[in-house]
KOLVODREN-532905 format. One record per residue (C-alpha): residue in three letters; x, y, z. Coordinates in steps of 0.2 Angstrom, whole numbers, padded with zeros to 4 digits, always signed. Each point is the difference from the previous one (the first is absolute). Layout:
BEGIN
alaXYZ;...
***
This chain:
BEGIN
met+0019+0710+0583;glu+0000+0015+0012;lys+0015+0011+0000;arg+0015-0002+0011;ile-0001+0008+0017;pro+0016+0007+0008;pro+0003-0009+0017;asp-0001+0016+0010;asp-0016+0007-0007;glu-0017-0002+0006;leu-0011-0014-0009;pro-0009+0010-0014;val-0017-0008+0003;asn-0008+0011-0013;glu+0012-0008-0013;leu-0003-0018+0004;asp-0013-0012-0006;pro-0013+0002+0013;ala-0002-0019+0004;ile+0019-0002+0004;val+0002+0015+0012;glu-0004-0009+0016;leu+0012-0014-0004;cys+0014+0012-0004;gln-0003+0009+0016;ala+0001-0017+0010;ile+0016-0004-0008;asn+0008+0017+0003;glu-0005-0002+0019;phe+0014-0013+0002;pro+0017+0007+0005;gly+0012+0000-0014;leu-0012-0003-0014;arg-0006+0012-0013;thr-0012-0003-0015;tyr+0005+0009-0016;glu-0012-0007-0014;ser-0017-0008+0001;cys-0015-0006-0011;gln-0017-0005+0005;gly-0001-0012-0014;phe-0016-0008-0004;val-0009+0008+0015;asp-0016+0010-0004;gly+0001-0003-0018;his+0017+0007-0002;arg+0013-0009-0011;leu-0011-0016-0001;gly+0010-0016+0002;glu+0015+0008+0008;pro+0005-0004+0018;trp+0002+0015+0012;ala+0018+0004+0005;val+0010+0010+0012;tyr+0018+0003-0003;phe+0011+0004+0016;gln+0018+0000+0006;pro+0009+0002+0016;thr+0004+0018+0004;pro+0014+0003+0003;ser+0009-0013-0010;pro+0008-0011+0005;pro-0014-0003+0013;thr+0002+0005+0019;pro-0003-0014+0012;asp-0018+0006+0002;gly-0002+0000-0019;tyr+0007-0017-0001;thr-0012-0006+0013;ser-0015+0008-0010;leu+0006-0009-0016;glu+0000-0016+0009;phe-0017+0003+0007;met-0007+0004-0017;thr+0008-0015-0008;trp-0008-0011+0013;leu-0017+0008-0001;cys-0001-0001-0019;cys+0008-0017-0002;tyr-0009-0010+0014;thr-0012+0009+0011;ala-0010+0009-0014;arg-0002-0015-0010;asp-0007-0010+0015;arg-0013+0014+0001;gly-0006-0001-0018;phe+0011+0014-0008;asp+0007-0004-0017;val+0016+0011+0002;ser+0018-0002-0004;met+0015+0010+0005;glu+0014+0001-0013;leu+0018+0007+0002;asn+0008+0010-0015;ala+0016+0009-0002;pro+0006+0008-0017;pro+0018+0001-0003;pro+0009+0010+0013;tyr+0008+0012-0013;leu-0018+0007-0003;asn-0003+0006+0018;gly+0016-0003+0009;pro+0005-0015+0011;gly-0012-0001+0015;glu-0013+0010-0008;cys-0009-0011-0012;met-0008-0014+0009;tyr-0019+0001+0001;phe-0015-0011+0004;ile-0017-0003-0008;ile-0016-0006+0008;lys-0013-0006-0012;gly-0018-0005+0004;arg-0013-0008-0011;asn-0016-0006+0009;arg-0004+0013+0014;his-0001+0019+0001;pro+0017+0009+0005;thr-0009+0008+0014;glu-0004-0017+0008;phe+0018-0004-0001;ala+0005+0017+0008;gln-0012-0004+0015;phe+0007-0018+0001;ile+0018+0007+0001;arg-0005+0012+0014;glu-0009-0014+0009;val+0014-0012+0000;arg+0013+0014+0003;gly-0009+0005+0015;arg+0000-0017+0007;val+0017-0007-0004;phe+0012+0013-0007;cys+0015+0006+0011;leu+0016+0008-0003;pro+0017-0007+0006;val+0007+0007+0016;gly+0018+0005-0002;asp+0014+0000+0013;asp-0003+0019+0003;asp-0018-0003+0003;ala+0002-0014+0013;
***
């Protein structure tokens, strides 16, 4: 597992497993989402048998309307659309006890994939995002 990345820092590409960098970047392009751990898993002979995984959370927490929209989109993409396109991916939600990190600061999500390269999944995310992702328009924006 790669080390935690503080939400306001640049993605330390030189410290990440090389096969997972593009996927972390694709997730971080969404408003209100930030990756903080990753592992390329079985890719390129690294940790054979393990799925690749990216851990991310809404930033700030609790999520803004844009961050919530990004979470909805990623959930839909992983749980429905990606599977239809042949990706064996899952998206999990986890939250340790709030007393460890403080209420509103402990929820995080994990995307795991087994059958295709994480770079392919990053390209898929960007493709679908470019076609269908949109942010809500609030009363102030109308």
